MIFILO-746251 format. One record per residue (C-alpha): residue number from 1; residue in three letters; x, y, z. Coordinates in nm, 2 decimals, always signed. Example, Ala and Ser with C-alpha at 12.3 -4.5 7.8 and 13.67 -1.06 7.14 Angstrom:
<nodes>
{1,ALA,{+1.23,-0.45,+0.78}},
{2,SER,{+1.37,-0.11,+0.71}},
</nodes>
This chain:
<nodes>
{1,MET,{+1.15,-0.64,-1.87}},
{2,MET,{+0.94,-0.61,-1.55}},
{3,GLY,{+1.15,-0.33,-1.40}},
{4,ASN,{+1.08,-0.11,-1.70}},
{5,MET,{+0.70,-0.18,-1.71}},
{6,THR,{+0.50,+0.10,-1.87}},
{7,ILE,{+0.15,+0.22,-1.77}},
{8,ARG,{+0.02,+0.05,-2.08}},
{9,GLU,{+0.17,-0.28,-1.98}},
{10,SER,{+0.03,-0.24,-1.63}},
{11,LEU,{-0.31,-0.18,-1.77}},
{12,GLY,{-0.27,-0.49,-1.98}},
{13,LEU,{-0.19,-0.69,-1.67}},
{14,ILE,{-0.51,-0.55,-1.51}},
{15,ALA,{-0.72,-0.64,-1.81}},
{16,GLN,{-0.59,-0.99,-1.79}},
{17,HIS,{-0.66,-1.05,-1.43}},
{18,GLY,{-0.93,-0.80,-1.34}},
{19,ILE,{-1.01,-0.61,-1.01}},
{20,ILE,{-1.18,-0.79,-0.72}},
{21,SER,{-1.31,-0.48,-0.54}},
{22,ASP,{-1.43,-0.13,-0.61}},
{23,GLN,{-1.19,+0.04,-0.37}},
{24,VAL,{-0.92,+0.10,-0.62}},
{25,GLN,{-0.94,+0.27,-0.96}},
{26,THR,{-0.78,+0.11,-1.26}},
{27,ASN,{-0.56,+0.41,-1.35}},
{28,GLU,{-0.43,+0.42,-0.99}},
{29,LEU,{-0.37,+0.05,-0.97}},
{30,ALA,{-0.17,+0.08,-1.29}},
{31,VAL,{+0.06,+0.34,-1.13}},
{32,ILE,{+0.10,+0.12,-0.82}},
{33,ILE,{+0.20,-0.18,-1.03}},
{34,GLN,{+0.44,+0.03,-1.24}},
{35,GLN,{+0.61,+0.18,-0.93}},
{36,ALA,{+0.63,-0.17,-0.77}},
{37,ALA,{+0.79,-0.30,-1.08}},
{38,LYS,{+1.06,-0.03,-1.07}},
{39,ALA,{+1.15,-0.14,-0.72}},
{40,LEU,{+1.24,-0.49,-0.84}},
{41,SER,{+1.58,-0.35,-0.91}},
{42,ILE,{+1.62,-0.26,-0.53}},
{43,GLY,{+1.71,-0.51,-0.26}},
{44,GLY,{+1.45,-0.57,+0.01}},
{45,ALA,{+1.10,-0.69,+0.09}},
{46,TYR,{+0.77,-0.55,-0.02}},
{47,VAL,{+0.51,-0.43,+0.23}},
{48,GLU,{+0.15,-0.32,+0.21}},
{49,PHE,{-0.04,-0.15,+0.50}},
{50,GLY,{-0.41,-0.17,+0.44}},
{51,CYS,{-0.47,-0.47,+0.21}},
{52,TYR,{-0.85,-0.49,+0.24}},
{53,SER,{-0.97,-0.79,+0.03}},
{54,GLY,{-0.64,-0.81,-0.16}},
{55,THR,{-0.67,-0.64,-0.50}},
{56,THR,{-0.34,-0.46,-0.48}},
{57,SER,{-0.18,-0.75,-0.29}},
{58,LEU,{-0.25,-0.99,-0.57}},
{59,TYR,{-0.08,-0.77,-0.82}},
{60,LEU,{+0.22,-0.72,-0.60}},
{61,GLN,{+0.25,-1.10,-0.55}},
{62,ARG,{+0.22,-1.15,-0.93}},
{63,LEU,{+0.52,-0.91,-0.98}},
{64,LEU,{+0.72,-1.08,-0.71}},
{65,ALA,{+0.66,-1.42,-0.88}},
{66,THR,{+0.87,-1.29,-1.17}},
{67,ASP,{+1.16,-1.19,-0.95}},
{68,MET,{+1.45,-1.42,-0.89}},
{69,ARG,{+1.54,-1.27,-0.56}},
{70,HIS,{+1.26,-1.47,-0.38}},
{71,ARG,{+1.20,-1.17,-0.16}},
{72,GLU,{+0.95,-1.14,+0.13}},
{73,PHE,{+0.61,-0.98,+0.10}},
{74,HIS,{+0.43,-0.86,+0.41}},
{75,VAL,{+0.07,-0.73,+0.44}},
{76,TYR,{-0.08,-0.55,+0.74}},
{77,ASP,{-0.45,-0.49,+0.82}},
{78,SER,{-0.68,-0.48,+1.12}},
{79,PHE,{-0.94,-0.68,+0.91}},
{80,GLU,{-1.19,-0.48,+1.12}},
{81,GLY,{-1.24,-0.19,+0.89}},
{82,LEU,{-1.16,+0.18,+0.96}},
{83,PRO,{-1.07,+0.30,+1.31}},
{84,GLU,{-1.22,+0.61,+1.46}},
{85,LYS,{-1.13,+0.94,+1.29}},
{86,THR,{-0.91,+1.19,+1.46}},
{87,THR,{-0.92,+1.57,+1.40}},
{88,PRO,{-0.69,+1.57,+1.09}},
{89,ASP,{-0.93,+1.33,+0.92}},
{90,ILE,{-1.25,+1.54,+0.94}},
{91,SER,{-1.39,+1.64,+0.60}},
{92,PRO,{-1.74,+1.75,+0.51}},
{93,VAL,{-1.72,+1.53,+0.19}},
{94,GLY,{-1.59,+1.23,+0.38}},
{95,GLU,{-1.88,+1.16,+0.62}},
{96,GLN,{-1.94,+0.82,+0.47}},
{97,PHE,{-1.61,+0.70,+0.62}},
{98,ILE,{-1.70,+0.58,+0.97}},
{99,ALA,{-1.55,+0.33,+1.22}},
{100,GLY,{-1.59,-0.02,+1.10}},
{101,GLU,{-1.65,+0.07,+0.73}},
{102,LEU,{-1.45,-0.11,+0.46}},
{103,ALA,{-1.40,-0.42,+0.67}},
{104,ALA,{-1.28,-0.74,+0.49}},
{105,SER,{-1.20,-1.06,+0.68}},
{106,LYS,{-0.86,-1.23,+0.68}},
{107,LYS,{-1.04,-1.54,+0.57}},
{108,ALA,{-1.17,-1.36,+0.25}},
{109,PHE,{-0.83,-1.22,+0.18}},
{110,ILE,{-0.68,-1.57,+0.20}},
{111,LEU,{-0.95,-1.71,-0.02}},
{112,ASN,{-0.88,-1.45,-0.29}},
{113,PHE,{-0.52,-1.57,-0.30}},
{114,LYS,{-0.63,-1.93,-0.33}},
{115,LYS,{-0.86,-1.85,-0.61}},
{116,ALA,{-0.58,-1.67,-0.79}},
{117,GLY,{-0.34,-1.96,-0.74}},
{118,LEU,{-0.08,-1.74,-0.57}},
{119,PRO,{+0.12,-1.80,-0.26}},
{120,LEU,{+0.02,-1.61,+0.05}},
{121,PRO,{+0.22,-1.31,+0.17}},
{122,VAL,{+0.31,-1.29,+0.54}},
{123,ILE,{-0.01,-1.16,+0.70}},
{124,HIS,{+0.00,-0.94,+1.01}},
{125,LYS,{-0.34,-0.88,+1.17}},
{126,GLY,{-0.38,-0.58,+1.40}},
{127,TRP,{-0.40,-0.20,+1.42}},
{128,PHE,{-0.09,-0.03,+1.28}},
{129,GLY,{-0.03,+0.16,+1.61}},
{130,ASN,{+0.01,-0.17,+1.79}},
{131,LEU,{+0.29,-0.30,+1.56}},
{132,ASN,{+0.65,-0.29,+1.65}},
{133,GLU,{+1.00,-0.33,+1.50}},
{134,GLU,{+0.97,-0.71,+1.51}},
{135,ASP,{+0.68,-0.70,+1.26}},
{136,ILE,{+0.88,-0.51,+1.00}},
{137,PRO,{+1.13,-0.67,+0.75}},
{138,ASP,{+1.49,-0.56,+0.79}},
{139,MET,{+1.51,-0.41,+0.45}},
{140,ILE,{+1.22,-0.27,+0.24}},
{141,ALA,{+1.23,-0.20,-0.13}},
{142,PHE,{+0.87,-0.10,-0.19}},
{143,ALA,{+0.58,+0.00,+0.04}},
{144,PHE,{+0.22,+0.07,-0.04}},
{145,LEU,{+0.03,+0.26,+0.23}},
{146,ASP,{-0.35,+0.26,+0.21}},
{147,GLY,{-0.45,+0.35,+0.57}},
{148,ASP,{-0.70,+0.62,+0.47}},
{149,TYR,{-0.65,+0.82,+0.79}},
{150,TYR,{-0.38,+1.04,+0.94}},
{151,ASP,{-0.25,+0.81,+1.21}},
{152,SER,{-0.29,+0.51,+0.98}},
{153,ILE,{-0.04,+0.66,+0.74}},
{154,LEU,{+0.19,+0.82,+0.99}},
{155,ASP,{+0.23,+0.50,+1.20}},
{156,PRO,{+0.35,+0.29,+0.90}},
{157,LEU,{+0.58,+0.57,+0.79}},
{158,ARG,{+0.75,+0.57,+1.13}},
{159,LEU,{+0.78,+0.19,+1.12}},
{160,ILE,{+0.91,+0.15,+0.77}},
{161,TRP,{+1.14,+0.45,+0.73}},
{162,PRO,{+1.44,+0.31,+0.92}},
{163,HIS,{+1.42,+0.00,+0.71}},
{164,LEU,{+1.40,+0.15,+0.36}},
{165,SER,{+1.67,+0.04,+0.12}},
{166,PRO,{+1.86,+0.31,-0.07}},
{167,GLY,{+1.63,+0.42,-0.35}},
{168,ALA,{+1.32,+0.25,-0.20}},
{169,ILE,{+0.98,+0.36,-0.33}},
{170,VAL,{+0.68,+0.44,-0.11}},
{171,VAL,{+0.33,+0.49,-0.26}},
{172,VAL,{+0.06,+0.64,-0.04}},
{173,ASP,{-0.31,+0.62,-0.15}},
{174,ASP,{-0.56,+0.90,-0.11}},
{175,TYR,{-0.30,+1.18,-0.09}},
{176,ALA,{-0.51,+1.40,-0.32}},
{177,ASN,{-0.85,+1.28,-0.19}},
{178,GLU,{-1.04,+1.56,-0.02}},
{179,ALA,{-1.27,+1.30,+0.15}},
{180,LEU,{-0.97,+1.16,+0.33}},
{181,PRO,{-0.75,+1.47,+0.41}},
{182,GLY,{-0.55,+1.29,+0.69}},
{183,ALA,{-0.34,+1.10,+0.43}},
{184,GLN,{-0.19,+1.42,+0.28}},
{185,LYS,{-0.14,+1.58,+0.62}},
{186,ALA,{+0.05,+1.28,+0.74}},
{187,VAL,{+0.28,+1.26,+0.43}},
{188,ASP,{+0.34,+1.64,+0.43}},
{189,LYS,{+0.43,+1.64,+0.80}},
{190,TRP,{+0.66,+1.34,+0.75}},
{191,LEU,{+0.85,+1.49,+0.46}},
{192,GLN,{+0.91,+1.82,+0.65}},
{193,ILE,{+1.17,+1.63,+0.85}},
{194,HIS,{+1.26,+1.33,+0.63}},
{195,GLN,{+1.42,+1.33,+0.29}},
{196,GLY,{+1.21,+1.20,+0.00}},
{197,LYS,{+1.12,+1.32,-0.35}},
{198,LEU,{+0.74,+1.36,-0.38}},
{199,SER,{+0.53,+1.34,-0.69}},
{200,VAL,{+0.15,+1.32,-0.71}},
{201,ILE,{-0.01,+1.10,-0.97}},
{202,HIS,{-0.39,+1.09,-0.97}},
{203,SER,{-0.46,+1.08,-0.59}},
{204,LEU,{-0.14,+0.88,-0.52}},
{205,ALA,{+0.17,+1.02,-0.34}},
{206,VAL,{+0.48,+0.86,-0.49}},
{207,ILE,{+0.79,+0.91,-0.27}},
{208,HIS,{+1.14,+0.82,-0.40}},
{209,THR,{+1.39,+0.80,-0.12}},
</nodes>
């Protein structure tokens, strides 16, 4: 049953379909898939902030293809790469992360879905700070946040939190990545004033609400 997917089953799915970029590690992708599978028992849409070329998006769509709820899947990305760093993002071991780095075009994202034979999610192109309530589904069961920087994690948290279904799962990438310290600072600040059970798996923050 998909909702009870194990890490071994997640790894098997990855072995079957492969990874199309080097921006996600196999062991972390397996955790994301497993947590997303758990959320299939929760009502609401799936959302992903920071989809890059679509590696994680493809797996989320494969999961949703097995779900009888026919739920929405929304992805959000500037498709212009990283924004400028702010003070919380500064790290001596993260100097390779500069504005414009990690850019992937919307056209390339769409092409990867066509190659995989999967239906496209709802695509929102723009900086996270420019999004508003109208861009967010009414109810959210699962969210994956891969914004790398402080503001690019905090902005999505502000947007999605009022829309989370009871028991929703939020996974944040780079929480334990010293090269991208802003992600952890944003999550920690948010959880100081919002309820959520945090666990850290590899470099991922997994928040159960």
